[in-house]
Structures are given as structure tokens and as C-alpha cells.
C-alpha positions in Angstrom: 0.0 0.0 0.0 2.9 2.3 0.8 4.2 1.8 -2.8 0.8 2.8 -4.3 0.6 5.8 -2.1 4.1 6.9 -3.2 3.7 6.4 -7.0 0.1 7.2 -7.6 0.0 9.9 -10.3 -1.1 13.3 -9.0 -1.5 11.7 -5.4 -0.5 13.4 -2.2 2.2 10.8 -1.5 4.0 11.6 -4.7 3.8 15.3 -4.2 5.0 15.0 -0.6 7.9 12.8 -1.5 9.0 15.2 -4.3 8.6 18.2 -2.0 10.7 16.6 0.8 13.3 15.5 -1.7 13.5 18.9 -3.4 13.8 20.8 0.0 16.4 18.3 1.4 18.3 18.6 -1.8 18.3 22.4 -1.7 19.5 22.5 1.9 22.2 20.0 1.0 23.2 22.0 -2.0 23.5 25.2 -0.1 25.4 23.5 2.7 27.8 21.9 0.3 28.4 25.1 -1.6 29.3 26.9 1.5 31.7 24.2 2.6 33.3 24.0 -0.8 33.8 27.7 -0.9 35.4 27.6 2.5 37.8 24.8 1.4 38.6 26.6 -1.8 39.4 29.8 0.0 41.6 27.9 2.4 43.6 26.2 -0.4 43.9 29.6 -2.2 45.2 31.2 1.0 47.8 28.4 1.5 49.1 29.0 -1.9 49.8 32.6 -1.1 51.4 31.6 2.1 53.8 29.3 0.3 54.8 32.2 -1.9 55.5 34.2 1.2 57.3 31.3 2.7 59.7 31.2 -0.3 60.6 34.8 0.3 61.1 34.5 4.1 62.7 31.0 4.3 64.6 30.3 1.1 65.5 33.7 -0.5 68.6 34.4 1.8 70.1 30.9 1.2 69.6 31.3 -2.5 71.3 34.8 -2.4 74.4 33.4 -0.6 74.6 30.5 -3.1 74.3 33.0 -5.9 77.1 35.0 -4.4 79.5 32.2 -4.4 78.3 31.2 -8.0 77.7 27.6 -7.0 75.3 26.6 -9.8 75.0 23.0 -8.7 74.0 23.9 -5.3 71.7 26.6 -6.5 69.9 24.1 -8.8 69.5 21.7 -5.9 68.0 24.5 -3.7 65.5 25.4 -6.5 64.5 21.8 -6.9 63.8 21.7 -3.2 61.5 24.7 -3.5 59.8 23.1 -6.5 58.7 20.2 -4.2 56.3 22.6 -2.4 52.6 22.0 -3.4 51.3 24.0 -6.4 54.9 25.5 -7.2 55.3 24.7 -10.8 58.3 26.7 -12.1 61.4 28.8 -10.8 64.2 30.6 -12.5 67.0 33.1 -11.7 67.4 36.0 -14.1 70.6 38.1 -14.2 71.1 41.1 -16.5 68.1 40.0 -18.6 69.3 36.5 -19.0 68.1 33.3 -17.2 70.9 31.8 -15.4 69.1 28.7 -14.2 65.5 27.4 -14.2 63.6 24.4 -12.9 60.0 22.9 -13.5 57.6 23.6 -16.3 56.1 27.0 -16.9 52.2 26.7 -16.9 50.1 28.7 -19.3 46.8 29.3 -17.5 45.5 29.8 -13.9 48.8 30.9 -12.6 50.2 33.3 -9.9 53.8 34.6 -10.1 56.1 36.7 -8.0 59.5 38.3 -8.6 61.9 38.4 -5.7 65.2 40.3 -5.7 68.4 38.6 -4.7 70.2 41.3 -2.7 73.5 40.6 -1.0 75.3 42.9 1.5 79.0 43.3 1.1 81.0 45.8 3.1 77.8 47.6 4.1 76.8 47.9 0.5 73.8 46.1 -0.9 74.4 44.4 -4.2 71.8 43.1 -6.6 72.7 39.7 -7.8 69.6 38.8 -9.8 65.9 38.1 -9.7 64.1 35.0 -8.6 60.9 34.3 -10.6 58.4 32.0 -8.8 55.4 30.7 -10.8 52.6 28.7 -9.0 49.4 27.1 -10.5 45.8 27.0 -9.3 45.2 23.7 -11.2 45.9 21.7 -8.1 43.5 23.9 -6.1 40.8 23.3 -8.7 41.4 19.6 -8.8 41.2 19.1 -5.1 38.1 21.2 -5.0 36.5 18.9 -7.7 37.4 15.8 -5.8 35.8 17.3 -2.7 32.6 18.1 -4.7 32.2 14.6 -6.0 32.7 13.0 -2.5 30.5 15.5 -0.8 27.6 15.3 -3.3 27.6 11.5 -3.3 27.6 11.2 0.5 25.1 14.1 0.9 22.8 12.7 -1.9 22.6 9.4 -0.1 22.0 11.1 3.1 19.3 13.3 1.6 17.5 10.4 0.0 17.6 8.3 3.2 16.3 11.2 5.3 13.6 12.0 2.8 12.5 8.4 2.6 12.4 8.2 6.4 10.3 11.4 6.6 8.0 10.0 3.9 7.6 6.7 5.7 6.9 8.4 9.0 4.2 10.6 7.3 2.7 7.6 5.7 2.5 5.7 9.1 1.0 8.6 10.8 -1.2 10.2 8.1 -1.0 8.8 4.7 -2.5 5.4 5.2 -5.4 7.0 7.0 -6.0 9.4 4.1 -6.1 6.4 1.7 -8.7 4.7 3.9 -10.7 7.9 4.1 -10.6 8.5 0.3 -11.8 4.9 -0.2 -14.7 5.4 2.3 -15.7 8.7 0.7 -15.9 7.0 -2.8 -18.1 4.2 -1.5 -20.4 6.6 0.5 -24.1 6.4 -0.7 -26.5 9.2 0.4 -29.5 6.8 -0.1 -28.4 4.5 2.8 -26.7 4.9 6.2 -23.5 2.9 5.9 -21.3 1.7 8.7 -19.3 4.6 10.4 -15.8 5.3 9.4 -13.0 4.0 11.7 -9.3 4.6 11.5 -7.0 1.6 11.5 -5.3 2.4 14.8 -5.9 2.2 18.5 -8.4 4.8 19.7 -7.2 7.7 21.9 -8.6 8.4 25.3 -11.2 11.3 25.7 -9.5 14.5 25.8 -6.4 13.3 24.0 -7.8 13.2 20.6 -5.5 14.4 17.7 -6.4 15.9 14.4 -7.2 12.5 12.8 -9.7 11.7 15.6 -11.5 15.0 14.9 -11.5 14.1 11.2 -13.0 10.7 11.9 -15.7 12.1 14.0 -16.5 14.9 11.4 -16.7 12.4 8.6 -19.2 10.2 10.6 -21.3 13.3 11.4 -21.3 14.5 7.7 -22.4 10.9 6.7 -25.5 11.2 9.0 -26.3 14.7 7.8 -26.0 13.8 4.1 -28.4 10.9 4.6 -30.8 13.1 6.4 -30.6 15.9 3.7 -31.1 13.4 0.9 -34.3 12.0 2.6 -35.6 15.6 3.0 -34.8 16.5 -0.6 -36.7 13.4 -1.9 -39.7 14.5 0.2 -39.6 18.0 -1.3 -39.3 16.7 -4.8 -42.4 14.5 -4.3 -44.3 17.5 -2.9 -43.2 19.7 -5.8 -44.3 17.0 -8.3 -47.8 16.9 -6.8 -48.0 20.7 -6.9 -46.9 20.8 -10.6 -49.5 18.1 -11.6 -52.2 20.9 -11.5 -50.2 22.7 -14.3 -49.5 19.7 -16.4 -52.7 19.9 -18.4 -51.9 23.5 -19.4 -48.3 22.5 -20.4 -49.8 19.9 -22.8 -52.1 22.5 -24.4 -50.0 25.6 -24.8 -47.4 25.0 -27.5 -48.7 27.0 -30.4 -51.5 29.6 -30.5 -52.5 28.6 -34.1 -52.9 24.9 -33.6 -56.1 23.4 -32.2 -55.4 21.6 -28.9 -57.5 19.8 -26.4 -57.1 17.4 -23.4 -59.7 14.6 -23.0 -60.2 11.9 -20.4 -60.8 8.2 -21.0 -64.5 8.8 -21.4 -63.8 11.2 -24.4 -64.8 14.2 -22.4 -63.1 17.6 -22.8 -61.0 18.5 -19.8 -59.4 21.6 -21.3 -59.1 23.2 -24.8 -57.2 26.2 -26.3 -58.7 29.2 -28.0 -58.1 28.0 -31.6 -60.0 24.8 -30.8 -63.0 26.6 -29.3 -63.2 29.1 -32.1 -63.5 26.3 -34.7 -66.8 25.4 -33.0 -67.9 28.9 -32.3 -67.7 28.6 -28.6 -65.5 29.8 -25.7 -62.9 27.6 -24.0 -65.1 27.1 -20.8 -68.2 26.2 -23.0 -66.4 23.1 -24.4 -65.0 21.8 -21.1 -67.2 19.0 -19.9 -68.7 18.3 -23.4 -68.5 14.8 -24.9 -66.8 14.6 -28.3 -69.9 12.8 -29.6 -72.0 16.0 -29.0 -69.4 18.0 -31.0 -68.5 15.7 -33.9 -71.4 13.2 -34.0 -71.2 9.5 -33.1 -70.4 8.3 -36.6 -67.2 10.5 -36.9 -66.1 9.7 -33.3 -66.5 5.9 -33.9 -64.7 6.0 -37.2 -61.9 8.4 -36.5 -61.4 9.5 -32.9 -62.1 6.3 -30.8 -59.5 4.0 -32.7 -56.8 6.7 -32.1 -57.9 7.2 -28.5 -57.7 3.4 -27.8 -54.0 3.4 -29.1 -53.2 6.4 -26.8 -54.6 4.5 -23.8 -52.0 1.8 -24.6 -49.3 4.4 -24.4 -48.9 4.9 -28.1 -48.7 8.1 -30.2 -51.0 8.4 -33.2 -51.0 10.6 -36.2 -53.4 10.8 -39.1 -54.8 13.4 -41.6 -58.5 13.8 -42.5 -61.0 16.2 -43.9 -63.1 17.6 -41.0 -66.3 19.8 -41.0 -66.2 22.6 -38.4 -69.3 24.5 -37.6 -67.6 27.9 -37.5 -64.7 27.6 -40.0 -66.0 25.1 -42.5 -64.3 22.0 -44.1 -60.6 21.8 -43.3 -57.9 19.2 -44.1 -56.4 18.6 -40.7 -53.0 17.0 -39.6 -54.1 15.4 -36.2 -51.7 14.1 -33.5 -52.9 12.1 -30.4 -50.5 11.9 -27.4 -51.1 9.8 -24.2 -51.7 12.0 -21.1 -49.6 10.4 -18.3 -50.6 11.1 -14.6 -48.4 11.4 -11.6 -48.8 7.6 -10.9 -47.5 6.9 -14.4 -50.9 5.7 -15.5 -52.6 6.9 -18.8 -55.3 9.4 -17.7 -56.5 10.4 -21.1 -55.0 11.9 -24.3 -54.0 15.2 -25.9 -55.2 16.2 -29.4 -53.0 18.6 -31.5 -54.7 19.4 -34.9 -53.2 21.7 -37.5 -54.9 23.1 -40.6 -53.0 22.0 -43.7 -55.7 22.7 -46.2 -53.5 25.0 -48.3 -50.6 22.4 -48.2 -53.0 19.7 -49.3 -54.3 21.6 -52.3 -50.8 22.6 -53.3 -49.8 18.9 -53.0 -52.6 17.8 -55.1 -51.7 20.4 -57.7 -48.0 19.2 -57.8 -49.1 15.6 -58.0 -51.3 16.4 -60.9 -48.7 18.4 -62.7 -46.1 15.6 -62.0 -48.4 12.9 -63.4 -49.0 15.1 -66.5 -45.3 15.6 -66.9 -44.6 11.9 -66.5 -47.2 11.1 -69.1 -45.6 13.6 -71.5 -42.1 12.3 -70.8 -43.3 8.7 -71.2 -45.0 9.5 -74.6 -41.8 11.4 -75.7 -39.6 8.5 -74.6 -41.8 6.0 -76.5 -41.8 8.2 -79.6 -38.0 8.8 -79.5 -37.4 5.0 -78.9 -39.5 4.2 -81.8 -37.9 6.7 -84.0 -34.4 5.5 -82.9 -35.4 1.9 -83.7 -36.9 2.7 -87.1 -33.8 4.8 -88.1 -31.1 2.4 -86.6 -32.5 -0.6 -88.3 -32.1 0.5 -92.0 -28.9 2.4 -91.0 -27.4 -0.9 -89.8 -27.9 -2.4 -93.3 -26.9 0.7 -95.2 -23.7 1.2 -93.3 -22.9 -2.5 -92.9 -23.3 -3.5 -96.5 -21.6 -0.2 -97.6 -18.6 -1.2 -95.5 -18.5 -4.7 -97.0 -18.5 -3.4 -100.6 -15.7 -0.9 -99.7 -13.5 -3.6 -98.1 -14.2 -6.2 -100.7 -10.8 -7.2 -102.1 -11.9 -9.9 -104.4 -14.2 -7.8 -106.4 -13.1 -4.3 -105.8 -15.2 -1.3 -106.8 -14.1 1.6 -108.9 -12.5 4.5 -107.1 -15.6 6.7 -107.9 -17.9 4.1 -106.4 -15.8 3.8 -103.3 -16.0 7.6 -102.8 -19.8 7.5 -103.2 -20.0 4.6 -100.7 -17.7 6.4 -98.3 -20.1 9.4 -98.4 -23.0 7.1 -97.7 -21.2 5.7 -94.6 -20.3 9.2 -93.4 -23.9 10.4 -93.8 -25.1 7.3 -91.9 -22.7 8.0 -89.1 -23.8 11.6 -89.0 -27.5 10.5 -88.8 -26.6 8.0 -86.1 -24.8 10.7 -84.1 -27.8 13.0 -84.5 -30.1 10.2 -83.1 -27.8 9.6 -80.2 -27.5 13.3 -79.4 -31.3 13.7 -79.4 -31.6 10.7 -77.1 -29.0 12.2 -74.8 -30.7 15.5 -74.7 -34.0 13.8 -74.0 -32.5 12.0 -71.0 -31.0 15.1 -69.6 -34.2 17.2 -70.0 -36.3 14.3 -68.3 -33.9 14.3 -65.4 -32.8 10.7 -66.1 -29.1 11.5 -66.4 -27.2 10.6 -63.3 -23.7 11.7 -62.2 -21.4 9.5 -60.0 -18.6 11.8 -58.9 -15.3 10.6 -57.4 -11.7 11.7 -57.6 -10.5 11.6 -61.2 -6.9 12.2 -62.4 -7.6 14.9 -65.1 -4.6 13.7 -67.2 -6.5 10.4 -67.7 -9.3 12.2 -69.3 -7.0 14.2 -71.6 -4.9 11.2 -72.7 -8.0 9.2 -73.5 -9.4 12.1 -75.6 -6.2 12.3 -77.5 -6.1 8.6 -78.2 -9.7 8.5 -79.2 -9.5 11.4 -81.7 -5.9 11.0 -82.9 -7.0 9.5 -86.3 -9.7 12.0 -86.7 -7.3 14.9 -86.2 -4.8 13.3 -88.7 -7.5 13.1 -91.3 -8.2 16.8 -90.9 -4.4 17.7 -90.9 -4.6 19.0 -87.3 -2.0 18.5 -84.6 -3.6 17.3 -81.3 -1.6 17.4 -78.1 -1.8 17.8 -74.3 0.0 20.6 -72.4 1.5 18.3 -69.8 1.5 19.6 -66.2 4.4 18.7 -63.9 2.0 18.3 -61.0 -0.8 15.8 -60.6 -4.3 17.3 -60.7 -7.5 15.5 -59.4 -11.0 16.7 -59.9 -14.2 15.5 -58.2 -16.5 14.7 -61.0 -18.1 12.0 -63.1 -15.3 10.8 -65.4 -17.5 9.5 -68.2 -19.4 12.8 -68.4 -16.2 14.8 -68.3 -14.7 12.7 -71.0 -17.9 13.2 -73.2 -17.6 17.0 -72.7 -13.9 17.1 -73.6 -14.5 14.8 -76.7 -17.1 17.2 -77.9 -14.8 20.2 -77.4 -11.9 18.5 -79.2 -14.0 17.1 -82.1 -15.4 20.6 -82.7 -11.9 22.2 -82.4 -10.6 19.7 -85.1 -13.6 20.2 -87.4 -13.6 24.0 -87.4 -9.8 24.3 -87.5 -7.5 25.4 -90.4 -5.5 22.8 -92.4 -2.2 22.5 -90.5 -3.8 23.9 -87.4 -3.3 22.8 -83.8 -5.5 21.8 -80.8 -4.2 21.8 -77.3 -5.8 20.3 -74.1 -4.6 21.9 -70.9 -5.7 22.6 -67.3 -4.9 24.9 -64.4 -6.3 25.9 -61.0 -9.0 28.5 -61.3 -10.4 30.3 -58.3 -11.1 28.5 -54.9 -11.2 24.7 -55.2 -11.8 24.8 -59.0 -9.9 23.5 -62.0 -10.3 24.9 -65.5 -9.8 22.3 -68.2 -9.5 24.0 -71.6 -9.5 22.9 -75.3 -7.8 25.6 -77.5 -7.7 25.7 -81.3 -6.1 27.9 -84.0 -9.3 28.0 -86.1 -11.2 31.1 -87.4 -12.6 32.2 -84.2 -16.2 33.1 -83.2 -17.7 36.6 -83.1 -18.5 37.8 -79.5 -22.1 38.5 -80.5 -22.7 34.8 -81.1 -21.6 33.7 -77.6 -25.1 33.9 -76.2 -26.4 31.4 -78.8 -23.4 29.0 -78.4 -25.2 26.5 -76.1 -28.7 26.7 -77.5 -30.0 23.5 -79.3 -29.8 23.3 -83.1 -28.1 26.6 -83.4 -24.9 26.1 -85.5 -24.0 29.8 -85.6 -24.6 30.2 -89.3 -22.6 27.2 -90.7 -25.6 25.0 -91.4 -25.1 25.2 -95.1 -21.4 24.5 -95.0 -19.4 21.3 -95.6 -18.9 20.6 -91.8 -21.5 18.2 -90.6 -23.1 18.5 -87.2 -26.4 18.2 -85.2 -26.2 21.5 -83.4 -27.1 20.1 -80.0 -23.6 18.8 -78.9 -22.8 22.0 -76.9 -26.4 21.9 -75.4 -25.7 18.5 -74.1 -22.3 19.6 -72.8 -23.9 22.5 -70.8 -26.5 20.3 -69.3 -23.9 17.6 -68.3 -21.7 20.2 -66.8 -24.6 21.5 -64.7 -25.3 18.0 -63.4 -21.7 17.8 -62.2 -21.7 21.1 -60.4 -19.5 22.6 -63.1 -19.7 25.4 -65.6 -18.7 25.7 -69.3 -17.7 28.8 -71.2 -15.9 30.1 -74.3 -13.2 32.6 -75.1 -12.5 33.5 -78.8 -10.8 36.0 -81.1 -11.8 36.2 -84.7 -9.0 35.1 -86.9 -6.9 33.6 -84.1 -8.9 30.7 -82.6 -11.2 29.8 -79.7 -10.9 28.2 -76.3 -13.7 26.1 -74.8 -13.4 25.4 -71.1 -15.1 23.7 -68.2 -14.6 24.7 -64.5 -14.7 21.6 -62.3 -14.6 21.1 -58.5 -11.1 20.3 -57.3 -10.6 16.8 -56.0 -8.3 15.1 -53.5 -5.0 13.7 -54.5 -4.3 10.1 -53.3 -1.7 9.8 -50.7 1.8 9.2 -52.1 3.6 5.9 -51.7 0.5 3.7 -52.2 0.9 3.1 -55.9 3.1 4.5 -58.8 1.2 6.8 -61.1 1.9 7.9 -64.6 3.8 10.9 -63.1 6.3 8.5 -61.4 7.7 7.6 -64.9 9.6 4.4 -63.9 12.3 3.3 -66.4 11.0 0.7 -68.8 12.8 -2.7 -69.0 15.2 -3.1 -72.0 14.0 -5.1 -74.9 16.2 -8.1 -74.1 14.9 -8.2 -70.5 11.1 -7.9 -71.3 9.3 -11.1 -70.4 6.8 -13.0 -72.6 3.3 -14.2 -72.0 -0.4 -14.1 -72.7 -2.3 -11.3 -71.0 -6.1 -11.0 -70.6 -7.5 -7.5 -70.1 -11.0 -7.3 -68.6 -12.3 -3.8 -69.3 -15.6 -2.4 -70.5 -14.1 0.9 -71.8 -12.9 0.4 -75.4 -10.8 3.5 -75.1 -8.8 1.9 -72.3 -8.4 -1.4 -74.2 -7.2 0.5 -77.3 -4.8 2.5 -75.1 -3.2 -0.6 -73.5 -3.2 -2.3 -77.0 -1.2 0.6 -78.4 1.2 0.6 -75.4 2.0 -3.1 -76.0 2.4 -2.7 -79.8 6.3 -2.6 -79.4 6.3 -5.5 -77.0 6.2 -8.5 -79.4 6.5 -11.2 -76.8 3.2 -10.2 -75.1 -0.1 -11.4 -76.6 -3.1 -9.3 -75.4 -6.8 -10.3 -75.5 -9.7 -8.5 -73.9 -13.2 -9.0 -72.6 -15.8 -6.3 -71.7 -17.3 -7.9 -68.6 -16.2 -10.1 -65.7 -18.4 -13.1 -66.6 -16.8 -13.6 -70.0 -13.4 -12.8 -68.6 -13.7 -15.5 -66.0 -14.8 -18.0 -68.7 -11.9 -17.2 -70.9 -9.4 -17.2 -68.0 -10.5 -20.7 -67.0 -10.4 -22.0 -70.6 -7.1 -20.3 -71.9 -5.2 -19.9 -68.6 -3.4 -16.7 -69.4 -0.1 -15.8 -67.7 -1.5 -12.6 -66.2 -4.8 -10.8 -65.9 -5.4 -7.0 -66.0 -8.8 -6.1 -64.7 -10.8 -2.9 -64.1 -12.8 -2.7 -60.8 -15.9 -0.8 -61.9 -17.2 -3.4 -64.5 -20.8 -3.8 -65.6 -22.5 -6.7 -63.9 -20.2 -8.1 -61.1 -17.4 -5.8 -60.0 -13.8 -6.5 -60.5 -13.4 -7.4 -56.7 -16.2 -10.0 -56.9 -14.6 -11.3 -60.1 -11.2 -11.6 -58.3 -12.9 -13.7 -55.5 -14.3 -16.1 -58.1 -11.0 -16.4 -59.9 -9.4 -17.5 -56.7 -12.0 -20.2 -56.2 -11.1 -22.1 -59.4 -8.1 -24.4 -59.5 -7.3 -23.2 -63.1 -7.0 -19.6 -62.1 -6.1 -19.5 -58.5 -2.4 -18.9 -59.2 -2.7 -16.5 -62.1 -1.4 -13.0 -61.0 -4.3 -10.4 -61.3 -3.5 -6.7 -61.4 -6.2 -4.0 -60.9 -6.3 -1.1 -63.4 -8.8 1.5 -61.9 -9.5 5.2 -61.8 -10.3 4.7 -58.1 -7.1 6.3 -56.7 -8.1 7.2 -53.1 -6.1 5.6 -50.3 -9.0 3.5 -48.9 -10.0 2.3 -52.4 -6.5 1.2 -53.2 -6.3 -0.5 -49.7 -9.6 -2.2 -50.4 -8.2 -3.6 -53.7 -5.0 -4.8 -52.2 -6.9 -6.3 -49.3 -9.2 -8.1 -51.7 -6.2 -10.0 -53.1 -5.0 -8.1 -56.2 -1.4 -8.8 -56.8 -0.7 -5.1 -57.9 -2.7 -1.9 -58.3 -2.3 0.6 -61.2 -4.3 3.8 -61.1 -5.5 5.5 -64.3 -4.3 7.1 -66.3 -2.1 4.1 -67.2 1.6 5.0 -67.5 3.4 3.1 -70.2 6.5 2.6 -68.2 4.5 1.6 -65.2 2.6 -0.9 -67.2 5.9 -2.4 -68.5 7.3 -2.6 -65.0 4.1 -4.4 -63.8 4.2 -6.8 -66.7 7.9 -7.6 -66.1 7.2 -8.1 -62.5 4.4 -10.6 -62.8 5.1 -12.4 -66.0 7.4 -15.5 -65.8 11.0 -15.1 -67.1 11.6 -16.0 -70.8 
């Protein structure tokens, strides 16, 4: 117990021990300092006395020896003086030259004295030379430090023992009783009268009580007083509750002056009503009190509406319903009625409270909204059926026209004339334009009917740019336009729907290519714009757009005066772009200068960058393996996005030892993997049907595929998403956009050596 008393954090024992130890240490330190200073002063004074001793005791003998010029004796005498404590060096100087010297001349902490060697000859005093004496304080300091060490060690032990003894005495006399008192106080319960507190020691005789005896007596008196006070308080609370019961019915009624409120008993008789309730019946508050609800509403209404709700209230339940009610004074109203059990002091249900609110206007507005919504839904349904029918009727012949035209163009056995090929090519292009128009109209219809949905998450903006470039590279080449991305040195993530953003950028880029000059240029770029916004831009070197046409830029079917030109288009692409941007909390706009070109842009919410170190991204740019070190194998890519498949295919074009096949959904991918047993599987996570994670679980269940390495390729780049993929069992995780070097490194890592 004494150990717990001493080491308990923030306890009195710990504080007491620290204070005793600190005070004892302070006293010891002061006493030691005084003693050390006295010893140091004594050593210093002895050193000065030795210097004086040399002058009084040795100087005359040295003078006589100097007179007779006995150098050997003189050196012996100086060596004798050198034996004195702290004397380090002596020499005799004559006419500016040192005749003899002994010892080593110190360089610091020294004291020196020059003594004249004077010899009396025939009553004449002759100066034979000068004795230089040098002493050092180093010995004094060393002896002082030795004393410090010895004194501190002995005094420290003494201080600790004294402190421990004082602490032990305090614990025996006081500390253990304080512990017992604290434990008793914690266990004290005012609701019951516990056993009195007793100190663990022999009681003192009356008249000889000490402070602890007084404390013990006071604690026991306080125990009795607390129990008595608690009993009295409970009695007062009960009396107050009984007094407040008379006000309870008014507290249930008064909550809002506009709602109709009433208190009824179990016999369905009014006990109290508010003014609003009474006015609805053309009576005063007091006139309704004592009335049965049957006299007010009629037995039929009471039996059908009020009684079932009242029965539930009597069971302690709350009830709410709405109904049309006819009031004598205010007419027919649609009421929102709430029933609450009225609980008495004995916790028994005594009746119920009614709170009724007039929501007639809300009901009429709701009915009008429902009617308008139903009409709009009927209109949208009819439009959807019409558009679906038109789409089907157009697509069916288009399939034949475009399909057979393509077969004729590619027929090598019976090739057509060049003029015929040109005509068929125009047929195919017209079919593609018509098909694009149908698709645009369907997209616009979905947007206007509110069926378009956005699924935002953090997207690497460079992924969208690279995908757009890959998708439209051939289109740009056919129009003699250079297509590029203004690469940013920093990663940039936006919070948006990647499919919708890609659709917008593809529209911007295709327009920039179509309306450009031969030999022109289209650049995709992005930068931070304002607070938590990223502006992604598509700039061209075309003919530009007059500022007075900006207002009509995003209106449907308005092609800004180029309807009769050679450039084909539906005129609703930018309308779809604007609506898609609005669904993603984004804004689109245009900047243009006639004769120099245009820039279409979209301002997108800034996203969060994934934490570094989790995966390598395209910006990591790892070095690709050399051609002779590239491994071989068959790779299956499960991906529903054809752009991504095309991108990976192009990346692997210069890796001849890797054979790539692809499937658009996980179900087909699993079947191919079991049948062909590829050396490696690349798989998207957000697949149609079952997800990539679920597909991975199934692959691990089959003996044919359990050992095939599976690498995730996903645009889900947040830390928890990557951790979820790794935890699910993926052998590696690549975030989109897919870096060529990173893909090479991953293939070389998981494919078997050649």
C-alpha cells in the first residue's frame, strides 16, 4: 500500500515525497556550496602563504649561493622549493638572461612573484639577480572537484535516506489513513446509512484526541447529515411534483397559438381546450369543457376516427393521421391530427391530448403538384416512347446501309471503282452523321427528363486528356490538325463523373478539329482557377467566333450560321455539354478571337490527391525494361471501356512477346481465363454486372485460375479504395491514367521469365 501511495499519479504521497526530496536537496546544495567555498578559500590562502614562505625562508640561502656562484647547489635548492605544493616553475634571471630554471612553466590559472636577490657586502647592498616564482591554481581546482564529488555522493545518499524516512513516518502517521478515508468517501451512498468510518489504529482516550480523531468524528457526522438531507430532498421533490401536476394539463395544451389543442379523459370528455380549438366550433374555452366529443362531432365520426386513435393512446402509443373535418364555425378543413397519451403522476394513462393543424393549403398545393407531375410523367413517357420508336426505325435501316456499304468498300476480291468507293464512303459518313444525331437527341432527351445521373469521385484529369487524344488522334490526322496535351508537372485531381467529363472534352476536341484550319493545332490543358476549382481547356487555332454569337453558343440546333457548309453536325452537342456540366456542379464557357482561334473550357470542382507511396502513377515515370529483359506471356485485359483497351493495346504494340486479349465484362473474362489460362490478368474494378473485386474472388475459387497474378487497373485512386483492392487480393494496383513505363514494369514483375 505504501508503494501505491508513493507512486500514484497526482497523489498526495507522490507530491509529498517530491517536496521533501527537493527541499532536502536544496538544503544539502546550499550547505555543500558553503563548505566547498570555504575549502577553496583555504587552499587559495595556503598557496599565497607558500609564496611568502619562499621569500622568508629560502630567499637568503639562494642569495648566498648565488654570491659564491655555485650553480649545482643553486639548482638543488630550487628543486627543493619546487617540491612545495602547487609550485610549478622557478628561474633566476641576471642582467636580462636566465641563469638557471627548474620545473615547467604553466600557461593558465597561474600566480607569479618576482623576488630580488640582494647581497650585502661591506655595508653595500648588491643586486645579484631576480628569482621568478610561478605557482598554478590547477591543483586547487582539482582538489576542489574531488571534494565536490565526494560530498555530493555522500550528501545525496544522506538526503535520499532522510527524505524516505520522513515520507515513511508521514505515511504511518497520516498517509494510510488518508487512503482509507478516500476509499470510504468514494463508496459513500447518500441513499443509505453505511457503517461509520473507523481509523486503523488504537483509539485515543477522551481529551487526548488528535487531528485524525477529529476528522474521523466529522466524517461520521457528515455521513448522517448527508443521509438526512437526501431524505428531506426526496420528500420536497415529491411534494413539488404533486404541486406541478395541476399545471401539467396546461403545459400539454400551450405549444402554439395557431394549432387546435385539447385534453380529453378516457370517457372522451373535454378537460381543457385552447382558444383556436374553441373558435373552430364557435364557442369559448369554458363552454367546451365537460362536453363529450360525440356531441361535437357526432357518433359516426367519433366511432370511425377518434375512438380508434384514443384506444391506441390508452395503450401508451402516439397516433397521427390526416383527414377532412367539417367545423361549424370555420367550415371544411384538411387537418393534420396528432394524439398523445396523457400520463398522470402515478405513471398511468389518464387520457389523451389532441393537436390538430390546418394544412388545407398544403393539401391543395400537394394535389396540384401531384397532378402536374403525373401530367409531366405522361408527357415524358410519350416522348420517350416516340424517341425510342424513331431511334429503332432509323437504326434498323442504318445498320444495313452502313454494314453493306462497308462490306462493298472492303471487298478485295471484287473491288469497286474509285468513284464508287468515294460514293459509298459518303453514304457511310452520312449514316454516321445521322446515327450521331439520333444519339444526341436521345442524350438531350435523357437530360431534360432528369434521367441523367452523375457518379462523382476523384479523377486524375490527365487520364481524361490522354483518353481524348487517343480517341480522336486518327480524326485529327484526317483533318491535318495536330492534337496534343499541355502536360502539367503536377498531378491534378477533380471531383466529377469521369464519363461525363470525357464526353464533354471529346465534344470540345472534335469541334476544335472540325472547325480548324488545315495544319492547325488543338491543345488540351488545365490549371487551378479560383477557390477549389480546376479549369480544363481545349484551345484551337481556327477562325474564331464573333462575340455577338456567344449567347447562342449553347442553344440547341443553333450552329451559328454554318448550317449550309461542308462541316457536318447536329447543333445540339454543346447543349448536351452544358446540361452535363450543370449536373456535375461545373460550368462551361468560351473565349474566342476572330482570326486567331477559340478556347472552350469547363470549371470543375477540385478533388483530393491520393496519398503518395501507395501506388506508382503515370507521373512517377519508372524506367521501362530493356527489350532483351522483357518477359513474354499471354495477358487477358477485362475492361468495358474500349478507349482503355485501345490505349493498352497501343502501349503493347512494341512488346512483341506479349499477346493481349480482352473482354468487356467479368463473366466472359472468367470463362476465358479458365479456358485459356493466361499468364497474367489485367482487370478494371468498376465493371458492368459483377465488379472487379467480386470477379477476383471467383477467380481465386477455381483451380485453373487461383495462381494467375491479377493486377487491378482502376481510376479509383483514393487511399481507402487502393487498400480495399490490395486487401481483396489483387497482386498489384495501377491507377488510371495508365503509364506506359509503369505498365511495362508491372508486366515484367508478374510475368514469368523467358
